[in-house]
C-alpha positions in Angstrom: 36.0 291.2 135.9 36.1 287.7 134.3 39.3 288.7 132.6 41.0 289.7 135.9 39.8 286.5 137.5 41.4 284.4 134.8 44.6 286.3 135.2 44.7 285.6 138.9 44.2 281.8 138.3 46.9 281.9 135.6 49.5 283.6 137.9 48.6 281.3 140.8 49.1 278.1 138.6 52.3 279.5 137.2 53.7 280.3 140.6 52.7 276.9 141.9 54.4 275.2 139.0 57.6 277.1 139.6 57.6 276.2 143.3 57.1 272.5 142.5 59.8 272.4 139.9 62.2 274.2 142.3 61.4 271.8 145.1 62.1 268.8 142.9 65.3 270.3 141.5 66.5 271.0 145.1 65.7 267.5 146.2 67.5 265.9 143.2 70.5 268.1 143.2 71.0 268.1 146.9 70.1 271.5 148.0 69.0 271.9 151.6 69.7 269.7 154.6 69.7 266.3 152.9 72.3 264.9 150.5 71.5 264.4 146.8 69.7 261.3 145.7 72.1 258.5 145.6 72.6 256.6 142.4 71.2 253.1 142.5 73.9 250.6 143.3 74.5 248.4 140.3 73.3 244.8 140.7 76.4 242.5 141.1 76.8 238.8 140.7 75.5 237.5 144.1 77.6 234.3 144.1 80.5 234.5 141.6 82.5 231.5 140.4 85.0 230.4 143.1 88.5 231.7 142.5 90.4 229.3 144.8 89.3 226.0 143.4 88.2 224.4 140.2 84.7 225.2 139.0 82.2 222.4 139.4 78.7 221.6 138.1 77.1 223.0 141.3 78.9 226.3 140.8 77.7 226.7 137.3 74.2 225.7 138.3 74.2 228.2 141.1 75.5 231.1 139.1 73.0 233.9 138.7 73.9 236.8 136.5 72.3 240.2 137.2 69.7 241.6 134.9 69.8 245.0 133.3 67.5 246.9 131.1 68.1 244.8 128.0 69.3 241.4 129.2 72.4 240.6 131.3 75.5 242.8 132.1 78.0 242.0 129.3 81.0 242.3 131.6 79.6 239.7 134.0 78.7 237.3 131.2 82.2 237.7 129.6 83.9 237.1 133.0 81.9 233.9 133.6 82.5 232.6 130.0 86.2 233.4 130.2 86.5 231.5 133.5 84.6 228.5 132.2 86.6 228.4 129.0 89.9 228.5 131.0 88.7 225.7 133.2 87.7 223.5 130.2 91.0 224.2 128.5 92.9 223.3 131.7 90.9 220.1 132.1 91.3 219.1 128.4 95.1 219.6 128.7 95.2 217.5 131.9 93.2 214.7 130.2 95.5 214.7 127.2 98.5 214.6 129.5 97.1 211.6 131.4 96.1 209.8 128.2 99.6 210.2 126.8 101.1 209.0 130.0 98.8 206.0 130.0 99.6 205.2 126.4 103.3 205.4 127.1 103.1 203.1 130.1 101.0 200.6 128.2 103.5 200.6 125.3 106.4 200.1 127.7 104.6 197.3 129.5 103.9 195.4 126.2 107.3 195.9 124.5 109.5 196.2 127.6 112.5 193.9 128.1 112.0 190.9 130.3 108.3 190.8 130.1 108.2 187.0 129.7 111.5 186.1 131.4 109.9 184.8 134.5 107.3 182.6 132.7 107.7 178.9 132.9 105.3 176.1 131.7 104.8 175.0 135.3 103.1 178.4 136.0 100.3 177.6 133.5 96.8 177.0 134.9 96.2 173.3 135.2 93.4 171.8 133.0 90.6 169.6 134.3 92.8 166.4 134.0 95.8 168.1 135.8 93.8 169.7 138.7 92.8 168.3 142.1 89.5 166.9 140.6 91.5 164.4 138.5 92.4 162.2 141.5 90.9 161.4 144.9 92.1 162.9 148.1 94.5 160.0 148.6 96.2 160.3 145.2 95.6 159.5 141.5 92.8 157.1 140.6 95.2 154.5 138.9 97.3 154.2 141.9 100.5 154.8 140.0 103.1 157.4 140.7 102.7 160.7 138.9 104.7 161.0 135.7 107.3 163.8 135.3 106.2 166.5 133.0 108.2 166.6 129.7 106.9 169.9 128.4 104.2 172.5 128.6 100.8 171.2 129.5 98.5 170.4 126.6 95.2 172.1 127.0 92.4 169.6 127.2 89.3 169.9 125.1 86.3 171.6 126.7 83.8 169.2 128.3 80.8 168.1 126.1 77.5 169.8 126.8 75.4 167.8 129.3 72.0 168.8 127.9 70.2 167.3 124.9 71.7 167.9 121.5 69.9 169.8 118.7 68.2 166.7 117.4 66.7 166.0 120.8 69.0 163.0 121.8 71.0 163.1 125.1 
């Protein structure tokens, strides 16, 4: 009797196991009324780098790459690095082009014809003796007529320091 009881339990557990496996198989493979289990949608880059304008620091800072089982999706990382590399190469080329244009315009300005053609000694900045402080509002202090300039103005020596000298004397 014990032996028949053990056989009944064995067959019951075996049938229950077959029913559970069949139910799981039907649910996964799509048997019955419902459709099969859908594959999980792959995680995509939520906010990719903008395509219509240059990439800025804010774009790089906001970029979040999707995680997978062992790190990041290689295709997304490659796409982001390719885009950033292309942007940097484009900016480097533009900087080099602008630096070359600037160097060319500076060289033309320094060695160009007629650079000093319009210069005359009268255009020089007046020194302290030649400026308005040299005379009063009514004219020169000596009362004589101003003398005609015979050449370029001679720069005057800088004024002496008004403070005490190194040895302490005024």
